[in-house]
N, C-alpha and C positions, 0 to 999 in steps of 0.2 A: 504494500500500500504506500502511495506517495501522498504526503500531507504538506500543505502549504500553510505556514503560520505567518501572518502579517505582523511585523514588528516595527517599533520606533523606539525612542528613548524613554517612553513612558513606563511606569511601574506595571500598568495593566497589561501591556503587551508582553513583558517579561514573565508575568504570572501565567499568561495564556500559553507561552512557549513551554514553561515548566509543566503546566497541567497536561498539555498535549503529549509530552514525552512520558509523563506518569501514566496517562491513559493507555499509551501504546507500548509500555515497557515489556509486556509479555506477548507482543504481537509482532509479526514480520512486517516492519514498516521503516520508512526513512522520512526524515523531516527536513524541509527547506525553510529556513527563517528568512523571510523576504522583507527587505526595507525598500520603500519607494521614496527616493529623494525628489524634491521639487525640481522642475525644469527651470533653468535660469530665466527663460523668456516669460515664465508665468509668475515670477516673484519680483516685486519691486521694493524700493526702499521703505515705502509706507508699511509694508508687511512686517518689516523688522522694527517699526517704530523709530526709524532713523532716516528722516527725509533727506539728509545730505550725504547718505551713503552711496558710494559709486558702485559700478558693476563689478569691479575687481573684489571689493569687500563683500558683496553679495555672494560671488562665486566662492570666496574663501569660507564664508559662513556656511554655505551649503555643504562644502567638503568636510568642514570641521564637524558638522552635525552627523554626516554619514560615518565618519570615523568613530565618533562617540557611540553611535548605535552599533556599529560592527564590533566594537570592543565588548559592549554589553551582551550582544548576541553570542559571541564566542564564549563568554563566561557562562551564559545560560545553556549553551550547547553542551558544556561539560556535564551538566546535570543529565542531559539526554544520553550522552555517551556512557555515563555510569550505569544507566538503566539499559544499556546495550541497544539504544535507538540511535542510528546514525543521524547526525544533524549537520547541515551545511548552511552557511549564510549566503544570501544573494542580494545584490543591490541593483535596483532598476531606477529609471528616471521617468517622471510623468505624473499623471493624476493617479492617486493611490487606488481608488476603486476600479478605474478602467484597466490599470496595469495588472492588478491582482486577478480580475476576471479574465483578462486576455491570457495571462500566464497559466491560470488554472485550466483553461480550455485547451490551449495549444500544447501544453506539456502533460496533459492527461493526469492531473492530480485527482485524488479520490476524496479529499476533504479539505475544506478551508477552515482555519481557526483564527478568530479575532478576539483581541482583548477589549474590554469595555469598562468604563467607569462604573464603580459600584453605586455611587450616589452622585447626583448632580448638585450644583449650587442652588438650583431651584428645587421645589418640592418634587419628590419622587425620583424615578430612575430615567436615564436617557440612553438613546442609541444615536450615535452621530450619523451624519449624512453618508459617510463611507460605509458604515455598518448596514444602514437601511438599503443602500443601493446594491451591496453585495448580497444581502439576504434575499432581495427581490429577484436579482438577475443571475445569480450563480446557478450552474447546472449540477453542482456537487452539494453534498451535505455541508452545512455551515455550523460550526461550533462557536458559540459566544461564551467567553469566559470573563467573569467579573472578579472572581477570587479563586485562590488555590484551595482545593479540598481533596484530601485523600479519598479515593473512590471505594466506598464500602456499600453504598445504597444507591440504586438507580430507579427512577420512576419513568415508566413508559406510558404516555398518554395515547390510548388506542381507540380509534373510531371504527376500525375494520376495513378501511379503504386499501386499495392495492399499494398505495404509497406507505401506509402504516405497516402493512405486511412486510414490505421490503425493508423498512426501518428495523423491524425485529431481526431480520437476517443480518443486517449490517452490524448492529450493536451486539447481537448474540455471538457472532464470530469474533468480533474485536475483543470482547471480555471473556471469552471461553475459558482461558487459563486462569484468569483472575478470580472468577467465581464470586462476584459480589451478590448481595441480596437484591433481587429485582422484584418490583411491584408493577403489575399492569393495571391501569385504571381505565375503566370504560364509563363514559358518562351517557346516560339516557337523556338526550337533549330535549329541552322543552320545545314542543311544537312539531317534533319529527314523527311522533306516533310509534316509536319502537316499543314492541312488547317485551316482556321479561324473557320469553323463550329465545327471541332473536338476540337479545343482549347476552344471555348466557352462552349461546352458540358462538357469538363473537369472541368472548373471553376464552372459550375452549379452543378455538382455532389459534388464538394468540399464544396460549400456553403450549399448545402442540408445536408451534413453530419454534419457540425458544427451546423446547425439549430436544429439537434436532441438534442443538449445540450443548446439550447436557446441562441445561439450566432447569431449575425447578422453581419458577416464579410464583409469588403470591398474586392473587387476583382480587380486585375490588370493583364494585359497581356503585354508582350513585346517580342521582337525578338532578337536573338543573341546567344552568348555562355552562357550556364547555370550558370557557376560559376561567370563569369564577371557581368552578369546582377543581380544576387543575391547580390553580393558585392556592386554594385552601389546603389541598393535600400537600403541596410543596411546603407551605408555611408550617404545617404541623408534623411533617414526616421526616425532617432532617435528612433530605436526600442530597447526594453529592453530584448528581447529574440527572437532567430531565431530557427525555427523548420524545420527539413527536414528528409526525409527517408534515411536510411543508404545505400540503393542500388539505382542504376540508373533505367532505364526503365525495366530492367530484372534482377531478383535475380540471383547471381552466382549459377551454378549448383552444384559445388562440395565444394568450399570454401566460407564461409560466410563473406569474406572480404568486407569492405565498399567500396563504389565507390571512385574514385579519386576526383570527385567533392565534395562529402561530406567531405572528408579528407581536401581538400584545403579550403573549407569554414570554417571548424573548426579551421584551422591553420591561416587563413588570416584576420579574423575579431576580433575586441576587444569585441564584444558583446557576452553574454552567448549564447551557441549553444547547442541545444538538437538534437542529432543524434539518430533517432528512429529505432529500430528493435524489432520484437516481439519474446520474448523467447519461446512462445508456438509453433512457427514455426521453 
């Protein structure tokens, strides 16, 4: 498995790199820590809050930033190497979201990992414009990491869609040797008219899928709004990773934008969240 971890000099991106390596340490994977430095033509003196700064100083500042990030990445990569996960730094130039999406597609990465702020200066949690763009337009699973947590308990939000079923196979294989506690939660959503028998069958199918990877998950069922019920479970369950499909009950016909529910769960929880989509489809 090839994993792209977007990094900069922020503490959040370093946590994301360490978390990704921790997640993958018992799995056959390699990690590329990718820093996208700004293009000189896209940055001006006003960006640096120094209106009298010349182009040479701007170029020097960009290179200094890149060097600082590279040093931090090499240090974090040592953590990956200690867990026997190969890690290599890469530096690109351009718009961060565009470059990450292009690299992920052209170099056949299997997952993208992004660090995010745990709390904003405003009330609540935030996802930046880069995160939102990548979440919406990536063809690969995207893992959002706000803090580092040793992985002991995983929550899988399961609706029974084809995307959800593929998500089970993806995470089931990845953590097969780790053997964490896994809980599958199915929400009988208000207004959908799903009966108890259908909901039970949905959970049976999910449990059977994870059983293919020698997991014995717990299953839970509740009723209400999908996003609200998942967030309630996350808040009370002390989970270390939340996994869900990028789409709702039905994949969009023309645009592969993730569902509002997936976006809100990624935005509103402090836990690491893996939003799954299959690049092959």
